[in-house]
C-alpha positions in Angstrom: 40.9 19.6 17.1 42.4 18.9 13.7 39.9 19.3 10.9 42.2 18.1 8.1 44.2 15.0 7.7 47.0 14.2 5.3 47.5 11.0 3.3 50.0 9.6 5.8 50.0 5.8 5.5 50.0 5.5 9.3 46.8 7.5 9.7 43.7 5.4 10.6 41.2 4.7 7.9 38.3 7.1 7.6 35.1 6.3 9.4 32.5 5.3 6.8 29.2 3.7 7.4 27.5 1.0 9.4 25.2 -0.1 6.6 25.0 -3.9 6.1 27.4 -5.3 3.5 29.7 -2.2 3.6 32.6 -4.1 5.3 34.1 -3.7 8.8 33.4 -0.5 10.7 35.9 2.2 9.8 37.2 0.4 6.7 36.4 2.0 3.4 34.3 -0.1 1.0 34.8 -0.3 -2.7 32.3 2.5 -3.2 34.0 4.7 -0.7 32.3 7.9 -1.7 28.8 6.6 -1.3 29.8 4.8 1.9 31.2 8.0 3.3 28.0 9.8 2.4 26.0 7.0 3.9 22.6 7.9 2.4 21.0 9.3 -0.7 22.2 12.9 -0.2 19.9 14.5 -2.8 16.8 12.8 -1.5 17.8 13.6 2.1 18.3 17.3 1.3 15.0 17.4 -0.6 13.1 15.8 2.3 14.8 18.0 4.9 14.1 21.2 3.0 10.4 20.2 2.5 10.0 19.4 6.2 11.7 22.7 7.1 9.4 24.6 4.8 6.3 23.0 6.2 7.4 23.8 9.8 8.4 27.4 8.9 5.1 28.0 7.1 3.1 26.7 10.0 4.9 29.0 12.4 4.5 32.1 10.3 0.9 31.5 9.3 -0.4 30.8 12.9 1.0 29.1 15.9 -1.9 26.6 16.1 -0.9 25.4 12.7 2.5 24.4 14.1 0.7 22.3 16.7 -1.2 20.6 14.0 2.1 19.7 12.3 3.4 18.3 15.6 0.2 16.3 16.1 0.5 14.7 12.7 4.2 14.0 13.3 3.4 12.4 16.7 0.7 10.2 15.0 3.1 9.0 12.3 6.0 8.4 14.7 3.8 6.6 17.2 2.6 4.3 14.5 6.1 3.6 13.3 7.7 2.7 16.7 5.2 0.1 17.8 5.3 -1.4 14.3 9.1 -1.8 14.6 8.6 -3.3 18.1 5.9 -5.7 16.9 7.9 -7.0 13.9 11.2 -7.4 15.9 12.5 -10.8 16.9 11.1 -10.2 20.4 7.6 -9.5 19.0 6.9 -6.8 21.6 3.3 -5.8 21.9 2.2 -2.3 22.9 -1.3 -0.8 22.9 -1.2 1.2 19.7 -4.7 2.7 19.9 -4.0 3.8 23.5 -0.7 5.4 22.5 -2.3 7.1 19.5 -5.1 8.7 21.5 -2.9 9.4 24.5 -0.2 11.0 22.3 -2.7 13.4 20.7 -4.0 14.3 24.2 -0.4 15.1 25.4 0.1 17.4 22.4 -3.3 19.2 22.4 -3.6 19.5 26.2 -0.2 21.2 26.4 -1.7 24.2 24.5 -4.3 25.3 27.0 -3.0 23.7 30.2 0.8 23.8 29.7 3.0 21.1 31.3 0.2 20.1 33.6 -2.0 19.1 30.7 0.7 17.0 29.0 1.8 15.4 32.3 -1.8 14.3 33.2 -2.3 12.9 29.7 1.0 11.0 29.9 0.0 9.5 33.3 -3.4 8.5 32.1 -1.8 6.9 29.0 0.5 4.9 31.2 -2.3 3.7 33.5 -4.5 2.7 30.5 -1.6 0.9 28.9 -1.1 -1.2 32.1 -4.8 -2.1 32.1 -4.8 -2.9 28.4 -1.8 -5.3 28.8 -3.3 -6.9 31.9 -6.7 -7.8 30.3 -6.4 -7.5 26.5 -3.1 -9.0 25.6 -0.7 -11.7 26.6 -0.6 -15.5 26.2 -3.9 -17.3 26.9 -2.1 -19.9 29.0 0.2 -17.4 30.8 -1.1 -13.8 30.7 1.9 -12.6 32.7 4.3 -13.7 30.0 6.2 -10.6 28.7 4.1 -8.3 30.9 7.1 -6.1 32.1 8.6 -6.1 28.6 5.5 -5.0 26.9 4.4 -2.4 29.5 8.0 -1.0 29.6 7.9 -0.6 25.8 4.5 1.1 25.9 5.6 3.5 28.6 8.9 4.2 26.7 6.9 4.9 23.5 4.6 7.3 25.3 7.5 9.2 26.9 9.9 9.1 23.9 7.5 10.4 21.2 4.5 12.4 22.3 5.6 13.5 25.7 8.9 14.9 24.4 7.1 16.5 21.5 4.7 18.2 23.9 7.7 20.4 25.0 7.9 21.7 21.5 4.3 22.9 22.0 5.4 24.5 25.3 8.1 26.3 23.4 5.6 28.0 21.0 3.2 29.2 23.7 4.8 32.5 24.8 4.6 35.7 22.8 8.1 35.0 21.5 7.3 31.4 20.9 8.1 31.5 17.2 11.6 32.7 18.0 12.0 30.0 20.6 11.0 27.2 18.2 13.2 28.6 15.5 16.1 28.8 17.9 15.6 25.1 18.8 15.3 24.0 15.2 18.2 26.1 13.9 20.5 24.7 16.6 19.5 21.0 15.9 19.8 21.5 12.1 23.1 23.3 12.4 24.4 20.4 14.6 23.3 17.8 12.0 24.7 19.7 9.1 28.0 20.6 10.8 28.5 17.1 12.1 27.7 15.5 8.7 30.1 17.8 6.8 32.9 17.4 9.3 32.4 13.6 9.5 32.4 13.2 5.7 35.4 15.4 5.2 37.6 14.5 8.2 35.9 11.7 10.1 38.6 9.2 11.2 38.1 8.4 14.8 34.9 6.4 15.7 32.9 7.9 18.5 30.9 4.9 19.4 31.9 2.0 17.1 29.7 -0.6 18.8 26.6 1.6 18.5 27.0 3.7 15.4 30.3 3.1 13.6 29.8 6.0 11.1 29.8 8.6 13.9 33.2 10.2 14.5 34.7 12.5 17.0 35.6 14.9 14.2 31.9 15.0 13.2 31.0 15.7 16.8 33.4 18.6 16.8 31.8 20.0 13.7 28.4 19.6 15.3 29.6 21.4 18.4 31.1 24.4 16.6 28.1 24.8 14.3 25.6 24.3 17.2 27.3 26.9 19.4 27.5 29.5 16.7 23.9 28.9 15.7 22.8 29.1 19.4 24.7 32.3 20.1 23.3 34.0 17.0 19.7 32.7 17.4 19.3 33.6 21.1 20.8 37.1 20.5 18.9 37.9 17.3 15.6 36.1 17.7 15.1 36.3 21.5 17.2 39.4 22.5 19.1 37.2 24.8 22.8 37.0 25.9 25.0 35.4 23.2 27.1 33.3 25.6 23.9 31.7 27.0 23.0 30.9 23.4 26.4 29.2 22.9 25.7 27.1 26.0 22.3 26.2 24.7 23.8 25.2 21.4 26.5 23.0 23.0 24.0 21.3 25.3 21.6 20.7 22.4 24.5 19.1 20.3 25.2 16.7 23.2 21.5 16.0 23.6 20.9 15.5 19.9 23.9 13.2 19.6 22.7 11.1 22.6 19.3 10.9 21.0 20.7 9.7 17.8 22.8 7.1 19.6 19.8 6.0 21.6 17.8 5.3 18.5 20.8 3.4 17.0 20.7 1.2 20.1 17.0 0.7 19.7 17.3 -0.4 16.1 20.3 -2.7 16.8 18.3 -4.3 19.7 15.3 -4.8 17.4 17.5 -5.9 14.5 16.3 -3.3 12.0 18.0 -0.7 9.8 15.3 2.0 9.8 12.1 2.6 11.7 10.2 3.0 8.4 10.4 4.0 4.7 8.2 7.1 4.6 11.0 9.6 3.9 13.4 9.0 1.0 17.0 9.3 2.2 16.0 9.2 5.8 13.9 6.0 6.4 11.0 6.6 8.7 9.9 9.8 10.4 11.3 8.4 13.7 14.7 8.2 11.9 14.4 12.0 11.3 13.1 12.9 14.8 15.6 10.9 16.9 17.8 13.9 17.7 14.9 16.4 18.0 12.8 14.5 20.6 15.0 14.9 23.7 16.3 18.2 22.3 12.8 19.7 22.5 12.7 19.2 26.3 16.3 20.5 26.8 15.4 23.6 24.7 12.3 24.3 26.7 14.2 23.9 30.0 17.2 26.0 29.1 15.3 28.8 27.3 12.9 29.0 30.3 15.9 29.7 32.4 17.9 31.9 30.0 15.1 33.9 28.5 12.3 33.8 31.1 8.7 34.6 29.9 
């Protein structure tokens, strides 16, 4: 894969941004540098470093503190996603109180009971959501109106946010749990940084122009290289595992993180919004920061359980 491009007039224009008002996808705007960066870089770095410091401190102080951080993140993200659904053109209604309580149950029951605890909490949350929508919401004249839509959105929210996060709790449970979580985080962050750098410097071929025009194949290549190197080093140094298994882990996490990012882009396009929230400067909402990490937590748990069994 070519990582540098000349100034040939026949070369396609660089992939820039999909922000409103920035012109056609793939066509540089007048402020090409800011368009290529696509966000407030200083603010984004500051927020990213702060979040990383909080996570690292919680892991090093006590593993239960890490679960507290996850529980807070789940509460905030669970608040953001239903808010975006409610304020969309479709006005989708989901049972926020049920999802908040059920989400906390999925996180905290994973600590003493493992996957069984989080799975039971998820199933109960789905059942209560069905009952809530049946008796406590809907049109007075036609209670069934929008039933499948609202229930589907509620189940999706429960699965996409707290249930996926519960796998991060499962990662930290073993004796080497800190190393497992760090391996997961390092791979995802390396993928993000590698993809961002390669995309800004050499991104010219859109990866999914109808979904996220600023994503490029060059950026994906940068993510893949960075993720595989990070995975190989992390699994070998932190978990005493085999380096090539770490490289496989890194590659699969890059693919998973990319699909997670594209999935959230599809959600936001469907809802007609730019960001899930405005809590984090340079990022948007917390959900905008967690999009790639949510499915990657499950994949990390599954592959590390196979590669480095407890």
